[in-house]
C-alpha positions as a Markdown table, in Angstrom:
| # | Residue | x | y | z |
|---|---|---|---|---|
| 1 | Unk | 11.8 | 3.8 | 12.5 |
| 2 | Unk | 12.7 | 6.9 | 10.8 |
| 3 | Unk | 11.9 | 5.4 | 7.2 |
| 4 | Unk | 8.5 | 4.4 | 8.4 |
| 5 | Unk | 7.5 | 7.7 | 9.9 |
| 6 | Unk | 8.2 | 9.1 | 6.4 |
| 7 | Unk | 6.4 | 6.4 | 4.7 |
| 8 | Unk | 3.6 | 7.5 | 7.0 |
| 9 | Unk | 3.6 | 11.1 | 5.8 |
| 10 | Unk | 3.8 | 9.9 | 2.1 |
| 11 | Unk | 0.9 | 7.6 | 2.7 |
| 12 | Unk | -1.2 | 10.6 | 4.0 |
| 13 | Unk | 0.0 | 12.8 | 0.8 |
| 14 | Unk | -1.1 | 9.7 | -1.5 |
| 15 | Unk | -4.6 | 9.5 | 0.3 |
| 16 | Unk | -5.1 | 13.0 | 0.0 |
| 17 | Unk | -4.5 | 13.1 | -3.9 |
| 18 | Unk | -5.9 | 9.7 | -4.4 |
| 19 | Unk | -2.9 | 8.2 | -5.6 |
| 20 | Unk | -2.1 | 4.1 | -5.6 |
| 21 | Unk | 0.5 | 3.3 | -3.0 |
| 22 | Unk | 2.4 | 1.1 | -5.4 |
| 23 | Unk | 4.8 | 2.7 | -7.6 |
| 24 | Unk | 6.9 | 0.0 | -9.4 |
| 25 | Unk | 9.1 | 2.5 | -11.2 |
| 26 | Unk | 10.0 | 4.4 | -8.2 |
| 27 | Unk | 10.7 | 1.3 | -6.4 |
| 28 | Unk | 13.2 | 0.0 | -9.0 |
| 29 | Unk | 14.9 | 3.3 | -9.0 |
| 30 | Unk | 15.4 | 2.8 | -5.1 |
| 31 | Unk | 16.5 | -0.7 | -5.7 |
| 32 | Unk | 19.0 | 0.2 | -8.0 |
| 33 | Unk | 20.6 | 3.1 | -6.2 |
| 34 | Unk | 20.9 | 0.6 | -3.1 |
| 35 | Unk | 22.5 | -1.7 | -5.4 |
| 36 | Unk | 25.0 | 0.8 | -6.7 |
| 37 | Unk | 25.9 | 1.6 | -3.0 |
| 38 | Unk | 26.3 | -2.3 | -2.6 |
| 39 | Unk | 29.0 | -2.4 | -5.3 |
| 40 | Unk | 30.6 | 0.5 | -3.9 |
| 41 | Unk | 31.0 | -1.0 | -0.8 |
| 42 | Unk | 31.4 | -4.6 | -1.5 |
| 43 | Unk | 28.2 | -5.8 | 0.0 |
| 44 | Unk | 26.5 | -9.0 | -1.4 |
| 45 | Unk | 24.0 | -8.1 | -3.9 |
| 46 | Unk | 21.5 | -11.0 | -3.4 |
| 47 | Unk | 21.4 | -10.1 | 0.4 |
| 48 | Unk | 20.8 | -6.3 | -0.4 |
| 49 | Unk | 18.0 | -7.2 | -2.6 |
| 50 | Unk | 16.1 | -9.0 | 0.1 |
| 51 | Unk | 16.7 | -6.3 | 2.6 |
| 52 | Unk | 15.6 | -3.3 | 0.3 |
| 53 | Unk | 12.5 | -5.4 | -1.0 |
| 54 | Unk | 11.4 | -6.1 | 2.5 |
| 55 | Unk | 11.9 | -2.4 | 3.6 |
| 56 | Unk | 9.9 | -1.2 | 0.5 |
| 57 | Unk | 7.3 | -3.8 | 1.3 |
| 58 | Unk | 7.0 | -2.5 | 4.8 |
| 59 | Unk | 6.9 | 1.0 | 3.9 |
| 60 | Unk | 4.0 | 0.1 | 1.4 |
| 61 | Unk | 1.9 | -1.7 | 4.1 |
| 62 | Unk | 2.2 | 1.2 | 6.4 |
| 63 | Unk | 1.0 | 3.5 | 3.6 |
| 64 | Unk | -1.9 | 1.4 | 2.7 |
| 65 | Unk | -3.2 | 0.7 | 6.3 |
| 66 | Unk | -3.2 | 4.5 | 6.8 |
| 67 | Unk | -5.6 | 5.0 | 3.9 |
| 68 | Unk | -8.2 | 2.2 | 5.6 |
| 69 | Unk | -11.1 | 3.8 | 7.2 |
| 70 | Unk | -11.8 | 1.0 | 9.7 |
| 71 | Unk | -11.2 | 1.4 | 13.3 |
| 72 | Unk | -12.5 | -1.6 | 15.3 |
| 73 | Unk | -12.5 | -4.9 | 13.6 |
| 74 | Unk | -15.9 | -5.7 | 14.6 |
| 75 | Unk | -17.0 | -7.9 | 11.7 |
| 76 | Unk | -16.1 | -11.7 | 11.9 |
| 77 | Unk | -14.8 | -13.4 | 8.7 |
| 78 | Unk | -15.4 | -16.9 | 7.8 |
| 79 | Unk | -12.8 | -18.5 | 5.6 |
| 80 | Unk | -14.7 | -21.2 | 3.6 |
| 81 | Unk | -11.7 | -23.6 | 2.5 |
| 82 | Unk | -8.6 | -24.7 | 4.3 |
| 83 | Unk | -5.9 | -24.6 | 1.8 |
| 84 | Unk | -2.4 | -22.7 | 1.8 |
| 85 | Unk | -4.3 | -19.4 | 0.7 |
| 86 | Unk | -6.9 | -19.6 | 3.2 |
| 87 | Unk | -4.2 | -20.0 | 5.8 |
| 88 | Unk | -2.3 | -17.1 | 4.6 |
| 89 | Unk | -5.1 | -14.8 | 4.5 |
| 90 | Unk | -6.6 | -15.8 | 7.7 |
| 91 | Unk | -3.2 | -15.3 | 9.5 |
| 92 | Unk | -3.1 | -11.8 | 7.9 |
| 93 | Unk | -6.6 | -10.8 | 9.2 |
| 94 | Unk | -5.8 | -12.6 | 12.8 |
| 95 | Unk | -2.9 | -10.3 | 13.1 |
| 96 | Unk | -4.7 | -7.3 | 12.7 |
| 97 | Unk | -7.4 | -8.5 | 15.4 |
| 98 | Unk | -10.3 | -9.9 | 13.3 |
| 99 | Unk | -12.3 | -13.0 | 14.5 |
| 100 | Unk | -11.9 | -15.7 | 12.1 |
| 101 | Unk | -13.6 | -18.9 | 11.6 |
| 102 | Unk | -12.6 | -21.9 | 9.4 |
| 103 | Unk | -15.1 | -23.9 | 7.8 |
| 104 | Unk | -15.7 | -26.1 | 4.6 |
| 105 | Unk | -17.0 | -29.2 | 3.1 |
| 106 | Unk | -14.6 | -31.1 | 5.4 |
| 107 | Unk | -15.4 | -30.5 | 9.0 |
| 108 | Unk | -12.2 | -32.5 | 10.3 |
| 109 | Unk | -9.8 | -30.6 | 7.9 |
| 110 | Unk | -11.2 | -27.1 | 9.0 |
| 111 | Unk | -10.7 | -28.1 | 12.4 |
| 112 | Unk | -7.1 | -29.1 | 11.9 |
| 113 | Unk | -6.3 | -25.7 | 10.1 |
| 114 | Unk | -8.2 | -23.5 | 12.7 |
| 115 | Unk | -6.2 | -25.5 | 15.5 |
| 116 | Unk | -3.0 | -24.5 | 13.8 |
| 117 | Unk | -3.9 | -20.8 | 13.6 |
| 118 | Unk | -5.8 | -20.8 | 16.8 |
| 119 | Unk | -9.1 | -19.9 | 15.7 |
| 120 | Unk | -12.6 | -21.5 | 15.6 |
| 121 | Unk | -14.0 | -23.7 | 13.5 |
| 122 | Unk | -17.4 | -25.4 | 12.7 |
| 123 | Unk | -19.7 | -26.9 | 10.0 |
| 124 | Unk | -20.8 | -24.4 | 7.2 |
| 125 | Unk | -24.3 | -23.8 | 8.9 |
| 126 | Unk | -22.7 | -23.2 | 12.2 |
| 127 | Unk | -19.9 | -20.8 | 11.0 |
| 128 | Unk | -22.0 | -18.7 | 8.8 |
| 129 | Unk | -24.6 | -17.8 | 11.5 |
| 130 | Unk | -21.6 | -16.0 | 13.2 |
| 131 | Unk | -20.1 | -14.1 | 10.2 |
| 132 | Unk | -20.6 | -11.0 | 8.5 |
| 133 | Unk | -18.0 | -11.5 | 5.9 |
| 134 | Unk | -17.5 | -14.6 | 3.8 |
| 135 | Unk | -14.4 | -15.7 | 1.8 |
| 136 | Unk | -14.9 | -18.6 | -0.5 |
| 137 | Unk | -11.1 | -19.8 | -0.7 |
| 138 | Unk | -12.3 | -22.6 | -2.8 |
| 139 | Unk | -11.3 | -24.0 | -6.5 |
| 140 | Unk | -13.1 | -23.4 | -9.4 |
| 141 | Unk | -14.3 | -26.8 | -9.6 |
| 142 | Unk | -16.3 | -26.7 | -6.3 |
| 143 | Unk | -18.2 | -23.5 | -7.7 |
| 144 | Unk | -18.8 | -25.6 | -11.0 |
| 145 | Unk | -20.2 | -28.8 | -8.9 |
| 146 | Unk | -22.7 | -26.3 | -7.2 |
| 147 | Unk | -21.4 | -26.2 | -3.6 |
| 148 | Unk | -21.8 | -22.4 | -3.4 |
| 149 | Unk | -25.3 | -23.0 | -4.5 |
| 150 | Unk | -26.1 | -25.5 | -1.8 |
| 151 | Unk | -24.9 | -22.8 | 0.9 |
| 152 | Unk | -26.4 | -20.0 | -0.8 |
| 153 | Unk | -29.4 | -19.7 | 1.7 |
| 154 | Unk | -27.0 | -19.2 | 4.5 |
| 155 | Unk | -25.2 | -16.2 | 2.9 |
| 156 | Unk | -28.2 | -14.0 | 3.2 |
| 157 | Unk | -27.2 | -10.3 | 4.3 |
| 158 | Unk | -23.5 | -11.3 | 4.2 |
| 159 | Unk | -20.5 | -9.7 | 2.2 |
| 160 | Unk | -19.4 | -12.6 | 0.0 |
| 161 | Unk | -15.9 | -12.8 | -1.8 |
| 162 | Unk | -14.0 | -15.6 | -4.0 |
| 163 | Unk | -10.3 | -15.4 | -4.3 |
| 164 | Unk | -10.2 | -17.1 | -7.9 |
| 165 | Unk | -7.4 | -16.1 | -10.2 |
| 166 | Unk | -9.7 | -16.5 | -13.3 |
| 167 | Unk | -13.3 | -15.6 | -13.2 |
| 168 | Unk | -15.1 | -16.3 | -16.3 |
| 169 | Unk | -16.6 | -19.5 | -15.4 |
| 170 | Unk | -18.1 | -18.3 | -12.1 |
| 171 | Unk | -18.6 | -14.7 | -11.6 |
| 172 | Unk | -22.0 | -14.6 | -13.6 |
| 173 | Unk | -23.1 | -17.7 | -11.6 |
| 174 | Unk | -22.4 | -16.3 | -8.2 |
| 175 | Unk | -23.8 | -12.8 | -9.2 |
| 176 | Unk | -27.1 | -14.5 | -9.8 |
| 177 | Unk | -27.0 | -16.3 | -6.5 |
| 178 | Unk | -26.4 | -13.1 | -4.6 |
| 179 | Unk | -29.4 | -11.6 | -6.2 |
| 180 | Unk | -31.7 | -14.6 | -5.5 |
| 181 | Unk | -30.4 | -15.2 | -2.0 |
| 182 | Unk | -29.7 | -11.3 | -1.0 |
| 183 | Unk | -26.0 | -11.0 | -0.2 |
| 184 | Unk | -23.5 | -8.8 | -1.5 |
| 185 | Unk | -20.9 | -10.4 | -3.8 |
| 186 | Unk | -17.6 | -8.6 | -4.7 |
| 187 | Unk | -14.9 | -11.3 | -6.5 |
| 188 | Unk | -11.5 | -10.6 | -5.4 |
| 189 | Unk | -8.2 | -11.8 | -7.0 |
| 190 | Unk | -5.0 | -11.5 | -4.6 |
| 191 | Unk | -2.0 | -10.6 | -6.7 |
| 192 | Unk | 0.3 | -12.7 | -4.6 |
| 193 | Unk | 0.7 | -16.3 | -3.8 |
| 194 | Unk | 0.1 | -18.4 | -0.7 |
| 195 | Unk | 3.8 | -18.4 | 0.3 |
| 196 | Unk | 4.0 | -14.5 | 0.0 |
| 197 | Unk | 3.2 | -12.5 | 3.1 |
| 198 | Unk | 0.2 | -10.1 | 2.0 |
| 199 | Unk | 1.3 | -6.8 | 3.5 |
| 200 | Unk | 2.2 | -4.5 | 1.1 |
| 201 | Unk | 0.6 | -6.6 | -1.9 |
| 202 | Unk | -2.2 | -5.8 | -4.1 |
| 203 | Unk | -5.6 | -7.3 | -4.6 |
| 204 | Unk | -7.9 | -7.0 | -7.6 |
| 205 | Unk | -11.8 | -6.1 | -6.6 |
| 206 | Unk | -14.4 | -6.9 | -9.2 |
| 207 | Unk | -18.0 | -5.7 | -7.7 |
| 208 | Unk | -20.9 | -7.6 | -9.0 |
| 209 | Unk | -24.4 | -6.0 | -9.3 |
| 210 | Unk | -25.0 | -6.6 | -5.7 |
| 211 | Unk | -21.4 | -5.7 | -4.8 |
| 212 | Unk | -21.2 | -1.8 | -5.3 |
| 213 | Unk | -23.5 | -1.2 | -2.3 |
| 214 | Unk | -20.5 | -2.6 | 0.0 |
| 215 | Unk | -17.4 | -1.8 | -2.1 |
| 216 | Unk | -16.2 | 0.9 | 0.3 |
| 217 | Unk | -16.3 | -1.3 | 3.1 |
| 218 | Unk | -14.6 | -4.0 | 1.2 |
| 219 | Unk | -11.8 | -1.8 | 0.0 |
| 220 | Unk | -11.1 | -0.7 | 3.6 |
| 221 | Unk | -11.2 | -4.2 | 4.8 |
| 222 | Unk | -8.2 | -5.3 | 2.7 |
| 223 | Unk | -6.3 | -2.0 | 3.4 |
| 224 | Unk | -6.5 | -2.7 | 6.9 |
| 225 | Unk | -4.5 | -5.4 | 6.6 |
| 226 | Unk | -1.9 | -3.7 | 4.4 |
| 227 | Unk | -3.2 | -4.9 | 1.0 |
| 228 | Unk | -3.9 | -2.2 | -1.6 |
| 229 | Unk | -7.1 | -2.7 | -3.6 |
| 230 | Unk | -7.1 | -2.4 | -7.5 |
| 231 | Unk | -10.6 | -1.7 | -9.1 |
| 232 | Unk | -11.5 | -3.5 | -12.2 |
| 233 | Unk | -14.3 | -5.1 | -14.5 |
| 234 | Unk | -14.5 | -8.4 | -15.2 |
| 235 | Unk | -13.4 | -8.4 | -18.8 |
| 236 | Unk | -10.4 | -6.1 | -18.0 |
| 237 | Unk | -9.3 | -8.4 | -15.2 |
| 238 | Unk | -9.5 | -11.6 | -17.6 |
| 239 | Unk | -7.6 | -10.0 | -20.6 |
| 240 | Unk | -5.0 | -8.6 | -17.9 |
| 241 | Unk | -4.5 | -12.0 | -16.3 |
| 242 | Unk | -4.1 | -13.6 | -19.6 |
| 243 | Unk | -0.9 | -11.3 | -20.1 |
| 244 | Unk | 0.3 | -11.1 | -16.5 |
| 245 | Unk | -0.4 | -14.8 | -15.5 |
| 246 | Unk | -1.2 | -17.0 | -18.1 |
| 247 | Unk | 1.7 | -15.7 | -20.7 |
| 248 | Unk | 4.3 | -15.3 | -17.8 |
| 249 | Unk | 3.6 | -18.6 | -16.5 |
| 250 | Unk | 3.9 | -20.4 | -19.8 |
| 251 | Unk | 6.9 | -18.4 | -20.8 |
| 252 | Unk | 8.7 | -19.4 | -17.7 |
| 253 | Unk | 7.8 | -22.9 | -17.7 |
| 254 | Unk | 8.9 | -23.3 | -21.4 |
| 255 | Unk | 12.2 | -21.5 | -20.6 |
| 256 | Unk | 12.9 | -24.1 | -17.6 |
| 257 | Unk | 12.3 | -26.9 | -20.2 |
| 258 | Unk | 14.3 | -25.4 | -22.8 |
| 259 | Unk | 17.4 | -24.8 | -20.4 |
| 260 | Unk | 17.0 | -28.4 | -19.3 |
| 261 | Unk | 16.9 | -29.9 | -22.7 |
| 262 | Unk | 19.6 | -27.5 | -24.2 |
| 263 | Unk | 21.9 | -28.4 | -21.2 |
| 264 | Unk | 21.4 | -32.1 | -21.8 |
| 265 | Unk | 22.1 | -31.7 | -25.2 |
| 266 | Unk | 25.1 | -29.6 | -24.9 |
| 267 | Unk | 26.4 | -31.5 | -22.0 |
| 268 | Unk | 26.7 | -28.2 | -19.9 |
| 269 | Unk | 26.0 | -27.8 | -16.0 |
| 270 | Unk | 24.3 | -24.6 | -16.2 |
| 271 | Unk | 24.3 | -24.1 | -12.4 |
| 272 | Unk | 27.9 | -24.1 | -12.7 |
| 273 | Unk | 27.7 | -20.9 | -14.6 |
| 274 | Unk | 24.5 | -19.1 | -12.8 |
| 275 | Unk | 24.2 | -15.5 | -13.0 |
| 276 | Unk | 22.5 | -13.5 | -10.5 |
| 277 | Unk | 19.6 | -13.0 | -13.3 |
| 278 | Unk | 19.4 | -16.7 | -13.9 |
| 279 | Unk | 19.3 | -17.4 | -10.1 |
| 280 | Unk | 16.4 | -14.9 | -9.7 |
| 281 | Unk | 14.4 | -16.7 | -12.7 |
| 282 | Unk | 15.0 | -20.0 | -11.2 |
| 283 | Unk | 13.8 | -19.0 | -7.7 |
| 284 | Unk | 10.5 | -17.6 | -9.5 |
| 285 | Unk | 10.1 | -20.8 | -11.4 |
| 286 | Unk | 10.4 | -23.0 | -8.0 |
| 287 | Unk | 7.8 | -21.0 | -6.5 |
| 288 | Unk | 5.5 | -21.5 | -9.6 |
| 289 | Unk | 6.3 | -25.4 | -9.2 |
| 290 | Unk | 4.9 | -25.4 | -5.8 |
| 291 | Unk | 1.1 | -24.3 | -7.1 |
| 292 | Unk | 1.5 | -26.2 | -10.3 |
| 293 | Unk | -2.4 | -27.1 | -10.0 |
| 294 | Unk | -3.2 | -23.7 | -9.6 |
| 295 | Unk | -1.3 | -22.4 | -12.6 |
| 296 | Unk | -2.7 | -25.1 | -14.7 |
| 297 | Unk | -6.4 | -24.2 | -13.5 |
| 298 | Unk | -5.6 | -20.4 | -14.6 |
| 299 | Unk | -4.4 | -21.5 | -17.9 |
| 300 | Unk | -7.4 | -23.8 | -18.5 |
| 301 | Unk | -10.1 | -21.3 | -17.3 |
| 302 | Unk | -8.8 | -18.1 | -18.9 |
| 303 | Unk | -10.9 | -17.2 | -22.0 |
| 304 | Unk | -7.8 | -15.6 | -23.6 |
| 305 | Unk | -5.3 | -18.1 | -22.8 |
| 306 | Unk | -4.9 | -19.6 | -26.4 |
| 307 | Unk | -4.8 | -16.0 | -27.8 |
| 308 | Unk | -1.9 | -14.9 | -25.7 |
| 309 | Unk | 0.3 | -18.3 | -26.4 |
| 310 | Unk | -0.3 | -18.1 | -30.1 |
| 311 | Unk | 0.6 | -14.7 | -30.3 |
| 312 | Unk | 3.8 | -15.3 | -28.4 |
| 313 | Unk | 4.7 | -18.1 | -30.8 |
| 314 | Unk | 4.1 | -15.6 | -33.7 |
| 315 | Unk | 5.8 | -12.7 | -31.9 |
| 316 | Unk | 9.0 | -15.2 | -31.2 |
| 317 | Unk | 9.0 | -16.3 | -34.7 |
| 318 | Unk | 9.2 | -12.8 | -36.1 |
| 319 | Unk | 12.0 | -11.8 | -33.7 |
| 320 | Unk | 14.0 | -14.9 | -34.6 |
| 321 | Unk | 13.6 | -13.9 | -38.3 |
| 322 | Unk | 14.5 | -10.1 | -37.5 |
| 323 | Unk | 17.6 | -11.2 | -35.5 |
| 324 | Unk | 18.6 | -13.7 | -38.3 |
| 325 | Unk | 18.9 | -10.9 | -40.6 |
| 326 | Unk | 20.7 | -8.6 | -38.2 |
| 327 | Unk | 18.3 | -5.8 | -37.9 |
């Protein structure tokens, strides 16, 4: 509790000086300090990592929520979609007192998810008449097949967001719809997966031509559930995600396959010799394997996907050559 009180004061200072809440370098310094104490007192490092990261994330979410200008959660939110990410975000908003309505093409599926969350559900027409904010938690293919075009007439006067990881294929399309049907569109990308609690995490906001008018409210909306907004343009986002997501996923899955192949060829049980770093990487790969379809969609849709993979191949070839020379 003492730590949380200090975090609140730090949050006020960051708000006053216009600083981002998340400071990865500082968090790593804190984590390494605690790890050194763990070594000193003989504590299990894996457990210590979990405890410290949880404390840091809690402190972060407290600081983010302080920066929100929202008081009463008067606006209802329609969640269009019923996948894992839809449920995760819905629960985060529910926890902060927002009214959530689950809807989508399959009303029965929407009802099942809504029942588990303890919220209302309904057909798309019924739900959208009751909402001020609409979050399109649907895959890229649904956009490309014209689903949003069919419901655009019900979006007039509303704030509309998607949560896609890659935007190039749909952003302009939804922006055009927002101008024709008079709704405010802000594209968003949660920088966390469906199995990560949102508090203390970040979300990218990419306002369209119609989104700038409501961007302050959208920022406060996400801050109110402890998620820190990061502003971006479409091009900046796609380039960044090519490195952060496409390249990282490609490297991790390639590493996984290489370990398996080499271990079989050399007749080694790698789990017998697993280090803390190896266990950390394996855990990340296991999380990614749960959302392989999303990972594949990101890889296929990002316009810079081929560039980062071929650049990596060239970089690795160069590094192998340098290492062989002993430089």
